[in-house]
Structures are given as C-alpha cells and as structure tokens.
All heavy atoms as a GROMACS GRO file, in nm:
protein
  490
    1MET      N    1   0.084  -0.117   0.000
    1MET     CA    2   0.000   0.000   0.000
    1MET      C    3   0.089   0.123   0.000
    1MET      O    4   0.188   0.129   0.071
    1MET     CB    5  -0.089  -0.001   0.124
    1MET     CG    6  -0.185   0.112   0.126
    1MET     SD    7  -0.314   0.100   0.250
    1MET     CE    8  -0.395  -0.048   0.200
    2ARG      N    9   0.053   0.220  -0.078
    2ARG     CA   10   0.132   0.342  -0.090
    2ARG      C   11   0.076   0.451   0.001
    2ARG      O   12  -0.042   0.453   0.031
    2ARG     CB   13   0.132   0.392  -0.233
    2ARG     CG   14   0.197   0.296  -0.328
    2ARG     CD   15   0.192   0.349  -0.469
    2ARG     NE   16   0.238   0.249  -0.561
    2ARG     CZ   17   0.358   0.250  -0.616
    2ARG    NH1   18   0.443   0.346  -0.586
    2ARG    NH2   19   0.394   0.156  -0.699
    3LYS      N   20   0.162   0.541   0.040
    3LYS     CA   21   0.122   0.657   0.119
    3LYS      C   22   0.145   0.782   0.037
    3LYS      O   23   0.246   0.794  -0.032
    3LYS     CB   24   0.202   0.666   0.248
    3LYS     CG   25   0.168   0.560   0.348
    3LYS     CD   26   0.239   0.586   0.479
    3LYS     CE   27   0.196   0.482   0.580
    3LYS     NZ   28   0.241   0.518   0.714
    4VAL      N   29   0.050   0.872   0.040
    4VAL     CA   30   0.064   1.000  -0.028
    4VAL      C   31   0.030   1.111   0.071
    4VAL      O   32  -0.055   1.094   0.159
    4VAL     CB   33  -0.027   1.012  -0.153
    4VAL    CG1   34   0.013   0.913  -0.259
    4VAL    CG2   35  -0.173   0.994  -0.117
    5GLN      N   36   0.098   1.221   0.056
    5GLN     CA   37   0.070   1.336   0.142
    5GLN      C   38  -0.033   1.423   0.073
    5GLN      O   39  -0.020   1.452  -0.047
    5GLN     CB   40   0.198   1.416   0.167
    5GLN     CG   41   0.178   1.530   0.261
    5GLN     CD   42   0.308   1.601   0.293
    5GLN    OE1   43   0.415   1.563   0.248
    5GLN    NE2   44   0.299   1.705   0.370
    6VAL      N   45  -0.136   1.461   0.146
    6VAL     CA   46  -0.240   1.547   0.090
    6VAL      C   47  -0.273   1.658   0.189
    6VAL      O   48  -0.241   1.648   0.308
    6VAL     CB   49  -0.370   1.468   0.058
    6VAL    CG1   50  -0.346   1.362  -0.046
    6VAL    CG2   51  -0.429   1.408   0.183
    7TRP      N   52  -0.337   1.761   0.139
    7TRP     CA   53  -0.387   1.869   0.223
    7TRP      C   54  -0.538   1.859   0.223
    7TRP      O   55  -0.599   1.836   0.119
    7TRP     CB   56  -0.344   2.005   0.167
    7TRP     CG   57  -0.198   2.027   0.175
    7TRP    CD1   58  -0.107   2.009   0.076
    7TRP    CD2   59  -0.124   2.067   0.290
    7TRP    NE1   60   0.020   2.036   0.122
    7TRP    CE2   61   0.012   2.072   0.254
    7TRP    CE3   62  -0.159   2.099   0.420
    7TRP    CZ2   63   0.111   2.109   0.343
    7TRP    CZ3   64  -0.059   2.135   0.509
    7TRP    CH2   65   0.074   2.140   0.470
    8ALA      N   66  -0.598   1.877   0.339
    8ALA     CA   67  -0.744   1.872   0.349
    8ALA      C   68  -0.795   2.006   0.402
    8ALA      O   69  -0.733   2.065   0.492
    8ALA     CB   70  -0.788   1.759   0.442
    9GLU      N   71  -0.903   2.052   0.347
    9GLU     CA   72  -0.967   2.174   0.396
    9GLU      C   73  -1.078   2.134   0.492
    9GLU      O   74  -1.169   2.059   0.455
    9GLU     CB   75  -1.022   2.256   0.280
    9GLU     CG   76  -0.915   2.310   0.188
    9GLU     CD   77  -0.970   2.392   0.074
    9GLU    OE1   78  -1.094   2.410   0.066
    9GLU    OE2   79  -0.890   2.436  -0.009
   10VAL      N   80  -1.068   2.183   0.614
   10VAL     CA   81  -1.164   2.150   0.718
   10VAL      C   82  -1.219   2.281   0.774
   10VAL      O   83  -1.141   2.372   0.806
   10VAL     CB   84  -1.097   2.068   0.832
   10VAL    CG1   85  -1.196   2.031   0.939
   10VAL    CG2   86  -1.029   1.944   0.776
   11SER      N   87  -1.350   2.290   0.785
   11SER     CA   88  -1.409   2.413   0.838
   11SER      C   89  -1.362   2.435   0.982
   11SER      O   90  -1.324   2.340   1.052
   11SER     CB   91  -1.562   2.404   0.834
   11SER     OG   92  -1.608   2.310   0.929
   12ASP      N   93  -1.363   2.558   1.025
   12ASP     CA   94  -1.320   2.590   1.161
   12ASP      C   95  -1.402   2.514   1.264
   12ASP      O   96  -1.348   2.464   1.362
   12ASP     CB   97  -1.330   2.741   1.187
   12ASP     CG   98  -1.229   2.821   1.108
   12ASP    OD1   99  -1.127   2.764   1.065
   12ASP    OD2  100  -1.252   2.943   1.090
   13THR      N  101  -1.532   2.504   1.240
   13THR     CA  102  -1.619   2.434   1.334
   13THR      C  103  -1.580   2.288   1.345
   13THR      O  104  -1.564   2.235   1.456
   13THR     CB  105  -1.766   2.444   1.287
   13THR    OG1  106  -1.801   2.583   1.278
   13THR    CG2  107  -1.859   2.372   1.382
   14HIS      N  108  -1.564   2.220   1.232
   14HIS     CA  109  -1.527   2.079   1.236
   14HIS      C  110  -1.386   2.059   1.291
   14HIS      O  111  -1.360   1.963   1.362
   14HIS     CB  112  -1.540   2.016   1.097
   14HIS     CG  113  -1.682   1.984   1.062
   14HIS    ND1  114  -1.754   2.060   0.975
   14HIS    CD2  115  -1.764   1.886   1.105
   14HIS    CE1  116  -1.876   2.010   0.965
   14HIS    NE2  117  -1.884   1.905   1.044
   15TYR      N  118  -1.297   2.152   1.259
   15TYR     CA  119  -1.161   2.140   1.310
   15TYR      C  120  -1.160   2.145   1.463
   15TYR      O  121  -1.092   2.066   1.527
   15TYR     CB  122  -1.071   2.250   1.253
   15TYR     CG  123  -0.926   2.228   1.287
   15TYR    CD1  124  -0.846   2.146   1.209
   15TYR    CD2  125  -0.868   2.289   1.399
   15TYR    CE1  126  -0.712   2.124   1.240
   15TYR    CE2  127  -0.735   2.268   1.430
   15TYR     CZ  128  -0.658   2.185   1.351
   15TYR     OH  129  -0.526   2.162   1.383
   16ARG      N  130  -1.238   2.236   1.520
   16ARG     CA  131  -1.247   2.244   1.666
   16ARG      C  132  -1.303   2.114   1.724
   16ARG      O  133  -1.258   2.067   1.829
   16ARG     CB  134  -1.331   2.364   1.709
   16ARG     CG  135  -1.256   2.497   1.698
   16ARG     CD  136  -1.332   2.611   1.763
   16ARG     NE  137  -1.459   2.640   1.697
   16ARG     CZ  138  -1.473   2.718   1.591
   16ARG    NH1  139  -1.368   2.776   1.538
   16ARG    NH2  140  -1.591   2.740   1.538
   17GLU      N  141  -1.400   2.055   1.656
   17GLU     CA  142  -1.453   1.927   1.701
   17GLU      C  143  -1.347   1.817   1.694
   17GLU      O  144  -1.334   1.736   1.786
   17GLU     CB  145  -1.576   1.889   1.619
   17GLU     CG  146  -1.695   1.979   1.645
   17GLU     CD  147  -1.813   1.952   1.555
   17GLU    OE1  148  -1.809   1.856   1.474
   17GLU    OE2  149  -1.911   2.027   1.564
   18TYR      N  150  -1.271   1.816   1.586
   18TYR     CA  151  -1.161   1.719   1.574
   18TYR      C  152  -1.057   1.743   1.684
   18TYR      O  153  -1.004   1.650   1.742
   18TYR     CB  154  -1.093   1.728   1.437
   18TYR     CG  155  -1.164   1.651   1.328
   18TYR    CD1  156  -1.227   1.716   1.223
   18TYR    CD2  157  -1.164   1.512   1.329
   18TYR    CE1  158  -1.290   1.645   1.122
   18TYR    CE2  159  -1.228   1.440   1.228
   18TYR     CZ  160  -1.290   1.507   1.126
   18TYR     OH  161  -1.353   1.436   1.027
   19GLU      N  162  -1.026   1.870   1.712
   19GLU     CA  163  -0.930   1.902   1.818
   19GLU      C  164  -0.975   1.848   1.952
   19GLU      O  165  -0.895   1.789   2.026
   19GLU     CB  166  -0.911   2.054   1.830
   19GLU     CG  167  -0.815   2.115   1.734
   19GLU     CD  168  -0.797   2.262   1.760
   19GLU    OE1  169  -0.897   2.334   1.784
   19GLU    OE2  170  -0.681   2.306   1.756
   20GLY      N  171  -1.103   1.867   1.982
   20GLY     CA  172  -1.155   1.818   2.109
   20GLY      C  173  -1.146   1.666   2.119
   20GLY      O  174  -1.105   1.611   2.222
   21GLU      N  175  -1.183   1.597   2.012
   21GLU     CA  176  -1.178   1.451   2.011
   21GLU      C  177  -1.033   1.402   2.014
   21GLU      O  178  -1.001   1.305   2.084
   21GLU     CB  179  -1.250   1.394   1.890
   21GLU     CG  180  -1.251   1.244   1.881
   21GLU     CD  181  -1.319   1.174   1.999
   21GLU    OE1  182  -1.398   1.238   2.072
   21GLU    OE2  183  -1.292   1.054   2.019
   22ALA      N  184  -0.945   1.470   1.943
   22ALA     CA  185  -0.804   1.432   1.944
   22ALA      C  186  -0.746   1.448   2.084
   22ALA      O  187  -0.671   1.362   2.131
   22ALA     CB  188  -0.726   1.516   1.843
   23ALA      N  189  -0.780   1.556   2.151
   23ALA     CA  190  -0.732   1.578   2.288
   23ALA      C  191  -0.785   1.468   2.379
   23ALA      O  192  -0.713   1.416   2.464
   23ALA     CB  193  -0.775   1.715   2.337
   24ARG      N  194  -0.913   1.433   2.363
   24ARG     CA  195  -0.973   1.328   2.445
   24ARG      C  196  -0.899   1.196   2.425
   24ARG      O  197  -0.875   1.122   2.521
   24ARG     CB  198  -1.121   1.312   2.411
   24ARG     CG  199  -1.196   1.217   2.502
   24ARG     CD  200  -1.340   1.198   2.457
   24ARG     NE  201  -1.352   1.113   2.342
   24ARG     CZ  202  -1.336   0.981   2.341
   24ARG    NH1  203  -1.306   0.918   2.451
   24ARG    NH2  204  -1.350   0.912   2.230
   25GLN      N  205  -0.861   1.166   2.299
   25GLN     CA  206  -0.792   1.041   2.268
   25GLN      C  207  -0.641   1.049   2.293
   25GLN      O  208  -0.573   0.947   2.292
   25GLN     CB  209  -0.814   1.002   2.121
   25GLN     CG  210  -0.956   0.964   2.089
   25GLN     CD  211  -0.971   0.917   1.946
   25GLN    OE1  212  -0.876   0.869   1.883
   25GLN    NE2  213  -1.091   0.931   1.890
   26GLY      N  214  -0.591   1.171   2.314
   26GLY     CA  215  -0.447   1.188   2.336
   26GLY      C  216  -0.364   1.169   2.211
   26GLY      O  217  -0.252   1.120   2.218
   27VAL      N  218  -0.419   1.208   2.097
   27VAL     CA  219  -0.347   1.196   1.970
   27VAL      C  220  -0.347   1.333   1.901
   27VAL      O  221  -0.430   1.418   1.930
   27VAL     CB  222  -0.412   1.091   1.876
   27VAL    CG1  223  -0.410   0.953   1.940
   27VAL    CG2  224  -0.554   1.130   1.839
   28PRO      N  225  -0.254   1.354   1.807
   28PRO     CA  226  -0.255   1.480   1.731
   28PRO      C  227  -0.381   1.489   1.644
   28PRO      O  228  -0.431   1.388   1.593
   28PRO     CB  229  -0.130   1.471   1.643
   28PRO     CG  230  -0.046   1.363   1.701
   28PRO     CD  231  -0.139   1.270   1.772
   29VAL      N  232  -0.430   1.610   1.626
   29VAL     CA  233  -0.551   1.630   1.545
   29VAL      C  234  -0.529   1.580   1.403
   29VAL      O  235  -0.620   1.526   1.340
   29VAL     CB  236  -0.597   1.777   1.549
   29VAL    CG1  237  -0.497   1.868   1.480
   29VAL    CG2  238  -0.735   1.793   1.490
   30GLU      N  239  -0.406   1.594   1.350
   30GLU     CA  240  -0.378   1.548   1.215
   30GLU      C  241  -0.397   1.397   1.202
   30GLU      O  242  -0.445   1.349   1.100
   30GLU     CB  243  -0.234   1.585   1.175
   30GLU     CG  244  -0.211   1.734   1.162
   30GLU     CD  245  -0.178   1.803   1.294
   30GLU    OE1  246  -0.172   1.735   1.400
   30GLU    OE2  247  -0.160   1.926   1.291
   31ARG      N  248  -0.362   1.323   1.305
   31ARG     CA  249  -0.379   1.178   1.300
   31ARG      C  250  -0.528   1.140   1.295
   31ARG      O  251  -0.567   1.051   1.222
   31ARG     CB  252  -0.314   1.111   1.422
   31ARG     CG  253  -0.329   0.957   1.412
   31ARG     CD  254  -0.265   0.885   1.525
   31ARG     NE  255  -0.123   0.913   1.531
   31ARG     CZ  256  -0.047   0.883   1.636
   31ARG    NH1  257  -0.098   0.825   1.741
   31ARG    NH2  258   0.082   0.912   1.634
   32LEU      N  259  -0.608   1.211   1.372
   32LEU     CA  260  -0.752   1.182   1.372
   32LEU      C  261  -0.813   1.214   1.236
   32LEU      O  262  -0.893   1.136   1.182
   32LEU     CB  263  -0.820   1.264   1.481
   32LEU     CG  264  -0.966   1.232   1.509
   32LEU    CD1  265  -0.982   1.086   1.551
   32LEU    CD2  266  -1.020   1.323   1.617
   33ILE      N  267  -0.773   1.325   1.174
   33ILE     CA  268  -0.824   1.359   1.041
   33ILE      C  269  -0.775   1.258   0.940
   33ILE      O  270  -0.850   1.215   0.851
   33ILE     CB  271  -0.786   1.504   1.004
   33ILE    CG1  272  -0.860   1.601   1.096
   33ILE    CG2  273  -0.818   1.533   0.857
   33ILE    CD1  274  -0.817   1.746   1.082
   34GLN      N  275  -0.650   1.216   0.951
   34GLN     CA  276  -0.596   1.114   0.859
   34GLN      C  277  -0.676   0.985   0.870
   34GLN      O  278  -0.710   0.923   0.769
   34GLN     CB  279  -0.449   1.087   0.892
   34GLN     CG  280  -0.387   0.980   0.805
   34GLN     CD  281  -0.243   0.951   0.846
   34GLN    OE1  282  -0.192   1.004   0.944
   34GLN    NE2  283  -0.178   0.867   0.770
   35GLN      N  284  -0.709   0.943   0.991
   35GLN     CA  285  -0.788   0.821   1.010
   35GLN      C  286  -0.924   0.836   0.944
   35GLN      O  287  -0.974   0.743   0.881
   35GLN     CB  288  -0.804   0.790   1.159
   35GLN     CG  289  -0.678   0.745   1.225
   35GLN     CD  290  -0.693   0.735   1.377
   35GLN    OE1  291  -0.786   0.788   1.436
   35GLN    NE2  292  -0.598   0.666   1.439
   36THR      N  293  -0.984   0.953   0.957
   36THR     CA  294  -1.116   0.977   0.898
   36THR      C  295  -1.108   0.970   0.746
   36THR      O  296  -1.191   0.905   0.681
   36THR     CB  297  -1.169   1.115   0.942
   36THR    OG1  298  -1.178   1.118   1.085
   36THR    CG2  299  -1.306   1.143   0.881
   37VAL      N  300  -1.008   1.035   0.687
   37VAL     CA  301  -0.992   1.035   0.542
   37VAL      C  302  -0.967   0.893   0.492
   37VAL      O  303  -1.027   0.848   0.393
   37VAL     CB  304  -0.880   1.131   0.497
   37VAL    CG1  305  -0.846   1.112   0.351
   37VAL    CG2  306  -0.919   1.275   0.527
   38ASN      N  307  -0.880   0.818   0.560
   38ASN     CA  308  -0.852   0.680   0.519
   38ASN      C  309  -0.978   0.594   0.526
   38ASN      O  310  -1.002   0.512   0.437
   38ASN     CB  311  -0.740   0.620   0.605
   38ASN     CG  312  -0.605   0.673   0.568
   38ASN    OD1  313  -0.582   0.717   0.456
   38ASN    ND2  314  -0.513   0.670   0.662
   39CYS      N  315  -1.057   0.612   0.628
   39CYS     CA  316  -1.183   0.537   0.641
   39CYS      C  317  -1.276   0.569   0.524
   39CYS      O  318  -1.335   0.479   0.464
   39CYS     CB  319  -1.249   0.569   0.774
   39CYS     SG  320  -1.403   0.482   0.802
   40LEU      N  321  -1.289   0.697   0.491
   40LEU     CA  322  -1.375   0.737   0.380
   40LEU      C  323  -1.325   0.681   0.247
   40LEU      O  324  -1.404   0.637   0.163
   40LEU     CB  325  -1.386   0.889   0.374
   40LEU     CG  326  -1.463   0.953   0.489
   40LEU    CD1  327  -1.444   1.105   0.486
   40LEU    CD2  328  -1.610   0.916   0.483
   41LEU      N  329  -1.193   0.680   0.227
   41LEU     CA  330  -1.137   0.624   0.104
   41LEU      C  331  -1.165   0.474   0.094
   41LEU      O  332  -1.199   0.423  -0.013
   41LEU     CB  333  -0.987   0.650   0.096
   41LEU     CG  334  -0.948   0.793   0.062
   41LEU    CD1  335  -0.798   0.812   0.079
   41LEU    CD2  336  -0.992   0.829  -0.078
   42ARG      N  337  -1.151   0.402   0.206
   42ARG     CA  338  -1.181   0.258   0.204
   42ARG      C  339  -1.329   0.233   0.171
   42ARG      O  340  -1.361   0.143   0.094
   42ARG     CB  341  -1.145   0.194   0.338
   42ARG     CG  342  -0.995   0.173   0.355
   42ARG     CD  343  -0.962   0.086   0.474
   42ARG     NE  344  -1.007   0.143   0.600
   42ARG     CZ  345  -0.936   0.228   0.674
   42ARG    NH1  346  -0.817   0.267   0.634
   42ARG    NH2  347  -0.985   0.274   0.787
   43GLU      N  348  -1.418   0.314   0.228
   43GLU     CA  349  -1.561   0.300   0.198
   43GLU      C  350  -1.587   0.326   0.050
   43GLU      O  351  -1.664   0.253  -0.014
   43GLU     CB  352  -1.643   0.397   0.282
   43GLU     CG  353  -1.656   0.358   0.427
   43GLU     CD  354  -1.740   0.458   0.505
   43GLU    OE1  355  -1.818   0.534   0.443
   43GLU    OE2  356  -1.724   0.460   0.628
   44LEU      N  357  -1.524   0.428  -0.006
   44LEU     CA  358  -1.541   0.460  -0.147
   44LEU      C  359  -1.491   0.345  -0.234
   44LEU      O  360  -1.558   0.305  -0.330
   44LEU     CB  361  -1.467   0.588  -0.182
   44LEU     CG  362  -1.470   0.631  -0.328
   44LEU    CD1  363  -1.612   0.659  -0.374
   44LEU    CD2  364  -1.382   0.754  -0.348
   45GLU      N  365  -1.375   0.290  -0.200
   45GLU     CA  366  -1.321   0.177  -0.277
   45GLU      C  367  -1.414   0.056  -0.271
   45GLU      O  368  -1.436  -0.010  -0.372
   45GLU     CB  369  -1.181   0.141  -0.226
   45GLU     CG  370  -1.077   0.244  -0.262
   45GLU     CD  371  -0.942   0.219  -0.196
   45GLU    OE1  372  -0.931   0.126  -0.112
   45GLU    OE2  373  -0.848   0.294  -0.227
   46ARG      N  374  -1.469   0.028  -0.153
   46ARG     CA  375  -1.564  -0.084  -0.140
   46ARG      C  376  -1.687  -0.060  -0.225
   46ARG      O  377  -1.736  -0.150  -0.294
   46ARG     CB  378  -1.605  -0.103   0.006
   46ARG     CG  379  -1.522  -0.200   0.083
   46ARG     CD  380  -1.587  -0.240   0.213
   46ARG     NE  381  -1.626  -0.128   0.296
   46ARG     CZ  382  -1.548  -0.069   0.387
   46ARG    NH1  383  -1.426  -0.112   0.407
   46ARG    NH2  384  -1.593   0.032   0.459
   47ASP      N  385  -1.739   0.062  -0.220
   47ASP     CA  386  -1.858   0.094  -0.299
   47ASP      C  387  -1.830   0.081  -0.449
   47ASP      O  388  -1.913   0.030  -0.525
   47ASP     CB  389  -1.907   0.235  -0.268
   47ASP     CG  390  -1.975   0.246  -0.132
   47ASP    OD1  391  -2.000   0.141  -0.069
   47ASP    OD2  392  -2.000   0.360  -0.089
   48GLU      N  393  -1.712   0.125  -0.491
   48GLU     CA  394  -1.677   0.113  -0.632
   48GLU      C  395  -1.665  -0.033  -0.674
   48GLU      O  396  -1.709  -0.072  -0.782
   48GLU     CB  397  -1.546   0.186  -0.661
   48GLU     CG  398  -1.560   0.337  -0.659
   48GLU     CD  399  -1.427   0.409  -0.675
   48GLU    OE1  400  -1.321   0.347  -0.657
   48GLU    OE2  401  -1.431   0.530  -0.705
   49GLU      N  402  -1.605  -0.114  -0.587
   49GLU     CA  403  -1.590  -0.257  -0.617
   49GLU      C  404  -1.726  -0.326  -0.626
   49GLU      O  405  -1.745  -0.418  -0.704
   49GLU     CB  406  -1.504  -0.325  -0.511
   49GLU     CG  407  -1.358  -0.288  -0.522
   49GLU     CD  408  -1.275  -0.339  -0.405
   49GLU    OE1  409  -1.331  -0.410  -0.319
   49GLU    OE2  410  -1.155  -0.306  -0.400
   50GLU      N  411  -1.820  -0.281  -0.545
   50GLU     CA  412  -1.954  -0.340  -0.546
   50GLU      C  413  -2.045  -0.269  -0.646
   50GLU      O  414  -2.163  -0.297  -0.653
   50GLU     CB  415  -2.014  -0.332  -0.405
   50GLU     CG  416  -1.936  -0.416  -0.304
   50GLU     CD  417  -1.985  -0.394  -0.162
   50GLU    OE1  418  -2.083  -0.320  -0.143
   50GLU    OE2  419  -1.925  -0.452  -0.071
   51ASP      N  420  -1.988  -0.176  -0.722
   51ASP     CA  421  -2.060  -0.101  -0.825
   51ASP      C  422  -2.181  -0.027  -0.768
   51ASP      O  423  -2.285  -0.017  -0.830
   51ASP     CB  424  -2.103  -0.194  -0.939
   51ASP     CG  425  -2.128  -0.115  -1.068
   51ASP    OD1  426  -2.069  -0.007  -1.084
   51ASP    OD2  427  -2.207  -0.162  -1.150
   52ARG      N  428  -2.165   0.024  -0.646
   52ARG     CA  429  -2.273   0.098  -0.583
   52ARG      C  430  -2.248   0.248  -0.589
   52ARG      O  431  -2.325   0.326  -0.538
   52ARG     CB  432  -2.290   0.058  -0.437
   52ARG     CG  433  -2.332  -0.085  -0.420
   52ARG     CD  434  -2.363  -0.116  -0.278
   52ARG     NE  435  -2.253  -0.080  -0.189
   52ARG     CZ  436  -2.261  -0.075  -0.058
   52ARG    NH1  437  -2.373  -0.103   0.002
   52ARG    NH2  438  -2.156  -0.043   0.015
   53CYS      N  439  -2.139   0.287  -0.651
   53CYS     CA  440  -2.100   0.427  -0.649
   53CYS      C  441  -2.070   0.471  -0.792
   53CYS      O  442  -1.994   0.407  -0.862
   53CYS     CB  443  -1.977   0.444  -0.561
   53CYS     SG  444  -1.919   0.611  -0.546
   54PRO      N  445  -2.128   0.584  -0.834
   54PRO     CA  446  -2.094   0.631  -0.968
   54PRO      C  447  -1.949   0.674  -0.973
   54PRO      O  448  -1.891   0.713  -0.872
   54PRO     CB  449  -2.187   0.751  -0.988
   54PRO     CG  450  -2.224   0.795  -0.851
   54PRO     CD  451  -2.218   0.672  -0.763
   55GLU      N  452  -1.890   0.666  -1.090
   55GLU     CA  453  -1.751   0.707  -1.105
   55GLU      C  454  -1.740   0.857  -1.082
   55GLU      O  455  -1.826   0.934  -1.122
   55GLU     CB  456  -1.701   0.672  -1.244
   55GLU     CG  457  -1.681   0.524  -1.264
   55GLU     CD  458  -1.607   0.494  -1.393
   55GLU    OE1  459  -1.529   0.579  -1.440
   55GLU    OE2  460  -1.631   0.385  -1.445
   56ILE      N  461  -1.632   0.897  -1.018
   56ILE     CA  462  -1.605   1.037  -0.992
   56ILE      C  463  -1.507   1.085  -1.098
   56ILE      O  464  -1.396   1.033  -1.106
   56ILE     CB  465  -1.547   1.056  -0.852
   56ILE    CG1  466  -1.649   1.007  -0.747
   56ILE    CG2  467  -1.510   1.203  -0.828
   56ILE    CD1  468  -1.593   1.004  -0.606
   57PRO      N  469  -1.548   1.183  -1.178
   57PRO     CA  470  -1.457   1.230  -1.283
   57PRO      C  471  -1.336   1.298  -1.220
   57PRO      O  472  -1.348   1.373  -1.125
   57PRO     CB  473  -1.540   1.330  -1.363
   57PRO     CG  474  -1.654   1.367  -1.275
   57PRO     CD  475  -1.674   1.254  -1.177
   58ILE      N  476  -1.220   1.270  -1.275
   58ILE     CA  477  -1.096   1.332  -1.229
   58ILE      C  478  -1.053   1.432  -1.333
   58ILE      O  479  -1.032   1.396  -1.449
   58ILE     CB  480  -0.986   1.225  -1.204
   58ILE    CG1  481  -1.034   1.126  -1.099
   58ILE    CG2  482  -0.856   1.292  -1.165
   58ILE    CD1  483  -0.940   1.010  -1.077
   59PRO      N  484  -1.044   1.561  -1.291
   59PRO     CA  485  -1.010   1.664  -1.391
   59PRO      C  486  -0.870   1.649  -1.444
   59PRO      O  487  -0.784   1.591  -1.392
   59PRO     CB  488  -1.021   1.795  -1.311
   59PRO     CG  489  -1.037   1.759  -1.168
   59PRO     CD  490  -1.061   1.612  -1.159
   0.00000   0.00000   0.00000
C-alpha cells in the first residue's frame, strides 16, 4: 500500500470538534483527520468494487 501526502480543507467548526476529540484520545488532530480520510477512502473503494457508487470524474 502506498502513502501520499495530501492537504485537506476542514471548516473551523469541524476542526475544533476534531481538536476536542483528538485531545480526548491523546493523539494529534492530524492523526484523527488522517484516520477519517482513510476510512472514507476505504468506503469509497468498497462501494466502487460493489458497483454501488458512480464514477467520480478526475479533472
């Protein structure tokens, strides 16, 4: 599995929520956001494999 570095735009409201949860878990906020993004990517890949998701055009 490959790793790529990406930037994510998170609203101030959601970022504060992530900060609170990250503090509760004792992890950096970036790690919590990374886990969330990875989970969403896995769900998307599963949906694509099961043909339940329309293709997303890549510009």
